[in-house]
C-alpha positions as a printed NumPy array, in Angstrom:
array([[  9.401, -19.616, -10.595],
       [  8.651, -16.154,  -9.262],
       [ 11.477, -13.926,  -8.029],
       [  9.905, -13.323,  -4.631],
       [ 12.401, -10.644,  -3.561],
       [ 11.894,  -8.614,  -6.741],
       [  8.12 ,  -8.951,  -6.566],
       [  8.08 ,  -7.939,  -2.895],
       [ 10.309,  -4.916,  -3.503],
       [  8.286,  -3.727,  -6.479],
       [  4.934,  -4.225,  -4.724],
       [  6.172,  -2.402,  -1.629],
       [  7.593,   0.454,  -3.699],
       [  4.447,   0.922,  -5.787],
       [  2.27 ,   0.783,  -2.656],
       [  4.457,   3.337,  -0.864],
       [  4.304,   5.709,  -3.842],
       [  0.521,   5.37 ,  -4.152],
       [  0.068,   5.878,  -0.397],
       [  2.337,   8.926,  -0.496],
       [  0.392,  10.52 ,  -3.355],
       [ -2.922,   9.82 ,  -1.619],
       [ -1.554,  11.152,   1.674],
       [ -0.377,  14.343,  -0.015],
       [ -3.839,  14.881,  -1.481],
       [ -5.39 ,  14.456,   1.975],
       [ -2.78 ,  16.753,   3.533],
       [ -3.23 ,  19.527,   0.973],
       [ -6.99 ,  19.294,   0.32 ],
       [ -8.684,  17.137,   2.965],
       [-12.281,  18.102,   2.184],
       [-11.933,  17.58 ,  -1.563],
       [-10.063,  14.311,  -1.063],
       [-12.739,  13.06 ,   1.325],
       [-15.432,  13.988,  -1.201],
       [-13.676,  12.031,  -3.958],
       [-13.215,   9.075,  -1.62 ],
       [-16.913,   9.246,  -0.8  ],
       [-17.807,   9.089,  -4.476],
       [-15.587,   6.024,  -4.874],
       [-17.035,   4.303,  -1.783],
       [-20.636,   5.483,  -2.373],
       [-20.873,   6.956,   1.119],
       [-20.38 ,  10.219,   2.964],
       [-16.774,  10.296,   4.158],
       [-16.447,  14.05 ,   4.597],
       [-16.739,  13.791,   8.405],
       [-14.058,  11.07 ,   8.665],
       [-11.035,  13.194,   7.767],
       [ -8.185,  13.945,  10.143],
       [ -5.038,  16.022,   9.864],
       [ -2.144,  14.436,   8.041],
       [  1.169,  15.521,   9.52 ],
       [  4.528,  15.144,   7.81 ],
       [  5.469,  12.468,  10.35 ],
       [  2.292,  10.436,   9.844],
       [  2.689,  10.64 ,   6.068],
       [  6.316,   9.479,   6.131],
       [  5.638,   6.805,   8.751],
       [  2.65 ,   5.528,   6.77 ],
       [  4.648,   5.372,   3.543],
       [  7.461,   3.425,   5.205],
       [  5.325,   1.077,   7.312],
       [  2.79 ,   0.267,   4.599],
       [  5.485,  -0.136,   1.937],
       [  7.505,  -2.535,   4.083],
       [  4.393,  -4.451,   5.185],
       [  3.069,  -4.936,   1.654],
       [  6.539,  -5.81 ,   0.372],
       [  6.994,  -8.476,   3.037],
       [  3.542,  -9.978,   2.549],
       [  3.843, -10.128,  -1.246],
       [  7.371, -11.54 ,  -1.   ],
       [  6.209, -14.224,   1.433],
       [  3.261, -15.121,  -0.788],
       [  5.581, -15.445,  -3.79 ],
       [  8.028, -17.605,  -1.812],
       [  5.144, -19.792,  -0.621],
       [  3.879, -20.09 ,  -4.195],
       [  7.356, -21.104,  -5.372],
       [  7.544, -23.723,  -2.658],
       [  4.149, -25.174,  -3.604],
       [  4.841, -25.272,  -7.344],
       [  8.458, -26.448,  -7.353],
       [  8.919, -29.986,  -8.624],
       [ 10.382, -32.173,  -5.952],
       [ 12.727, -34.979,  -6.908],
       [ 12.541, -38.132,  -4.868]])
Protein backbone atom coordinates (compact mmCIF):
# COMPACT_ATOMS: atom_id res chain seq x y z
CA UNK A 1 0.00 0.00 0.00
CA UNK A 2 1.30 3.42 -0.98
CA UNK A 3 1.18 6.29 1.51
CA UNK A 4 -0.69 8.62 -0.84
CA UNK A 5 -0.34 11.70 1.38
CA UNK A 6 3.43 11.29 1.72
CA UNK A 7 3.86 10.62 -1.99
CA UNK A 8 1.73 13.63 -2.91
CA UNK A 9 3.61 15.93 -0.53
CA UNK A 10 7.02 14.78 -1.74
CA UNK A 11 6.07 15.00 -5.43
CA UNK A 12 4.62 18.48 -4.95
CA UNK A 13 7.66 19.64 -3.00
CA UNK A 14 10.18 18.31 -5.52
CA UNK A 15 8.18 19.81 -8.41
CA UNK A 16 7.96 23.19 -6.67
CA UNK A 17 11.72 23.22 -6.03
CA UNK A 18 12.52 22.25 -9.63
CA UNK A 19 10.10 24.87 -10.98
CA UNK A 20 11.60 27.50 -8.69
CA UNK A 21 15.15 26.75 -9.84
CA UNK A 22 14.09 26.80 -13.49
CA UNK A 23 12.15 30.03 -12.94
CA UNK A 24 15.17 31.66 -11.32
CA UNK A 25 17.33 30.72 -14.30
CA UNK A 26 14.77 32.28 -16.66
CA UNK A 27 14.49 35.38 -14.46
CA UNK A 28 18.24 35.93 -14.21
CA UNK A 29 19.36 34.84 -17.70
CA UNK A 30 16.37 34.53 -20.04
CA UNK A 31 18.30 34.32 -23.31
CA UNK A 32 20.73 31.68 -22.06
CA UNK A 33 17.93 29.68 -20.45
CA UNK A 34 15.90 29.79 -23.66
CA UNK A 35 18.94 28.61 -25.63
CA UNK A 36 19.44 25.64 -23.29
CA UNK A 37 15.74 24.82 -23.48
CA UNK A 38 15.99 24.95 -27.26
CA UNK A 39 18.85 22.47 -27.23
CA UNK A 40 16.79 20.13 -25.05
CA UNK A 41 13.68 20.47 -27.25
CA UNK A 42 15.60 20.54 -30.57
CA UNK A 43 13.93 23.78 -31.62
CA UNK A 44 14.47 27.52 -31.53
CA UNK A 45 12.87 28.80 -28.32
CA UNK A 46 14.81 32.05 -28.03
CA UNK A 47 11.84 34.12 -29.25
CA UNK A 48 9.39 32.52 -26.78
CA UNK A 49 10.77 34.04 -23.58
CA UNK A 50 8.86 36.46 -21.39
CA UNK A 51 9.72 38.35 -18.22
CA UNK A 52 9.51 36.39 -15.01
CA UNK A 53 8.39 38.59 -12.13
CA UNK A 54 8.76 37.71 -8.47
CA UNK A 55 4.98 37.29 -8.24
CA UNK A 56 4.75 34.96 -11.24
CA UNK A 57 7.64 32.88 -9.92
CA UNK A 58 6.13 32.51 -6.45
CA UNK A 59 2.62 31.92 -7.81
CA UNK A 60 3.94 29.30 -10.25
CA UNK A 61 5.87 27.49 -7.52
CA UNK A 62 2.82 27.36 -5.25
CA UNK A 63 0.21 26.52 -7.89
CA UNK A 64 2.27 23.89 -9.70
CA UNK A 65 3.48 22.32 -6.44
CA UNK A 66 -0.05 22.03 -5.06
CA UNK A 67 -1.44 20.77 -8.39
CA UNK A 68 1.20 18.07 -8.82
CA UNK A 69 0.91 17.08 -5.16
CA UNK A 70 -2.86 16.67 -5.43
CA UNK A 71 -2.72 14.73 -8.69
CA UNK A 72 -0.01 12.35 -7.47
CA UNK A 73 -1.80 11.87 -4.14
CA UNK A 74 -5.07 11.10 -5.93
CA UNK A 75 -3.34 8.64 -8.26
CA UNK A 76 -1.75 6.88 -5.28
CA UNK A 77 -5.10 6.73 -3.44
CA UNK A 78 -6.76 5.35 -6.58
CA UNK A 79 -3.99 2.77 -6.93
CA UNK A 80 -4.45 1.73 -3.30
CA UNK A 81 -8.17 1.36 -3.84
CA UNK A 82 -7.66 -0.81 -6.93
CA UNK A 83 -5.04 -3.07 -5.34
CA UNK A 84 -6.51 -3.50 -1.86
CA UNK A 85 -7.85 -6.98 -1.18
CA UNK A 86 -11.53 -6.86 -0.47
CA UNK A 87 -13.03 -9.32 1.98
CA UNK A 88 -16.50 -10.57 1.23
